[in-house]
C-alpha positions in Angstrom: 140.0 -69.2 184.6 138.6 -68.3 181.6 134.2 -68.1 181.6 132.6 -70.4 179.3 128.6 -70.7 178.7 126.8 -72.2 176.1 123.7 -71.8 174.4 121.5 -73.4 172.2 122.4 -76.1 170.4 126.0 -76.3 170.3 126.9 -72.5 170.8 129.8 -71.9 172.7 131.0 -68.2 174.0 134.4 -68.0 175.8 135.8 -65.1 177.0 139.5 -64.8 175.9 142.5 -63.1 178.4 142.6 -59.9 177.1 139.8 -58.6 174.5 138.7 -61.2 173.0 135.3 -63.4 172.2 135.4 -66.8 170.6 131.7 -68.1 169.4 132.3 -71.3 167.9 129.3 -73.8 166.6 129.2 -76.6 164.1 126.4 -77.1 161.1 125.4 -80.2 159.6 126.2 -79.2 156.4 129.8 -78.3 154.0 131.8 -75.6 154.7 131.0 -73.9 151.0 127.7 -73.8 152.0 127.8 -72.1 155.3 129.8 -69.8 153.8 127.4 -68.6 151.4 125.0 -68.4 154.2 127.0 -65.9 155.7 127.9 -63.9 152.8 125.0 -63.7 150.3 122.3 -61.6 151.2 119.5 -63.8 149.8 120.5 -66.1 152.4 121.8 -63.8 155.7 117.6 -62.9 155.4 116.4 -66.3 156.2 118.4 -66.6 159.1 120.3 -63.7 160.5 118.9 -62.2 164.0 117.6 -63.7 167.2 113.6 -65.1 167.3 111.4 -62.3 166.1 114.1 -60.2 164.5 114.7 -60.0 160.5 117.0 -58.5 158.4 115.3 -55.1 156.6 118.4 -54.1 155.6 121.0 -56.6 153.8 124.1 -55.0 152.0 127.3 -57.1 151.6 129.8 -56.2 149.1 132.2 -59.6 149.5 136.0 -57.9 148.5 138.7 -57.4 151.1 138.1 -53.0 151.6 134.0 -53.6 150.3 131.6 -52.5 152.8 128.3 -54.3 154.7 125.8 -53.1 156.4 122.8 -54.8 158.2 119.8 -53.2 160.0 117.9 -55.6 161.8 113.7 -55.0 162.7 112.4 -56.7 166.2 109.1 -57.6 166.7 108.2 -54.4 168.6 109.3 -52.4 165.3 113.3 -51.7 167.5 116.0 -51.2 165.0 119.8 -52.4 165.4 122.1 -51.2 162.9 126.0 -52.4 162.4 128.3 -52.5 159.9 131.9 -52.7 158.4 134.5 -53.4 156.1 136.0 -56.7 154.9 140.0 -57.2 155.5 140.2 -60.6 154.2 138.0 -62.7 152.2 139.2 -66.6 151.4 136.0 -68.2 150.4 134.8 -70.6 151.7 137.3 -70.8 154.6 138.0 -67.3 156.1 136.6 -64.0 156.7 138.2 -61.1 158.4 136.0 -58.1 158.9 135.3 -54.7 161.5 132.1 -54.5 163.1 130.4 -51.5 164.2 127.2 -51.3 165.8 125.2 -47.7 165.4 125.6 -45.6 168.2 128.3 -47.7 169.8 130.9 -44.7 170.1 134.0 -47.8 171.7 135.2 -48.6 168.4 135.2 -51.1 166.0 135.8 -54.8 167.0 137.9 -56.8 164.2 135.8 -60.2 163.7 137.7 -63.1 162.2 135.2 -66.2 161.3 137.0 -69.3 160.2 134.5 -72.5 158.3 136.3 -75.6 158.9 134.8 -78.7 157.7 135.2 -82.6 158.8 133.0 -85.0 157.2 130.2 -82.7 155.7 130.1 -80.6 159.2 131.5 -77.7 159.2 132.9 -75.8 162.5 132.3 -72.0 162.5 134.7 -70.2 165.0 134.2 -66.9 164.7 136.9 -64.7 167.1 136.1 -60.3 167.6 138.6 -58.3 169.4 136.8 -55.0 171.1 139.6 -52.3 171.6 139.3 -52.8 175.5 138.5 -55.6 178.2 135.7 -53.2 179.2 134.3 -53.4 175.9 134.0 -57.3 175.7 132.4 -57.7 178.9 129.9 -55.0 177.8 128.9 -56.8 175.2 128.6 -60.1 177.4 126.3 -58.9 179.6 124.2 -57.4 176.3 121.7 -60.7 174.6 124.3 -60.9 172.5 124.6 -65.1 173.5 121.2 -65.9 173.7 120.7 -63.6 170.2 123.2 -65.5 168.5 122.1 -68.9 169.8 118.5 -68.5 168.0 120.0 -67.3 164.7 122.6 -70.3 164.9 119.1 -72.4 165.1 117.6 -70.2 162.4 120.7 -71.3 160.4 121.2 -74.7 161.1 117.2 -74.9 159.6 117.9 -73.0 156.4 121.0 -75.2 156.1 118.6 -78.3 156.6 116.3 -77.3 153.9 118.3 -76.4 151.4 120.6 -79.5 151.7 117.3 -81.3 151.0 116.2 -79.6 148.2 119.6 -79.7 146.9 119.7 -75.5 146.4 123.4 -74.9 145.3 126.2 -74.7 146.6 
């Protein structure tokens, strides 16, 4: 049986057979807006990270072969960095990228995020494949699930605010 857990409003985290992990969340916003929030530094800075964490470095070269780099700082001054390279960019429907956390010798994850819009709501499905089942399981033991849930709650608020203000899409 595959574990399935929910955190926050609508975030579902599920381990796949093998080395994969799937996160799903639906947002009350069109997919163009959600895609932009995942790829534009000025929007990422407004929501990315768990409660109390904020991006202090946010670099995005949004093209196949382009690099991305985030560094988050927590309330106690701790920093966490990660980055990778975009393999596919199919706006506003799909992103495929590598992901490596600073100090993580285990290798990179391959992360695919799909944005599917229906009736003005966007379902986000992120699938991460890790180098081994052990690494995937170690990720599940971290506070990643709580942090992602909190970040997506922040994102939902940003999307609501943008939709109400009629910000450009």
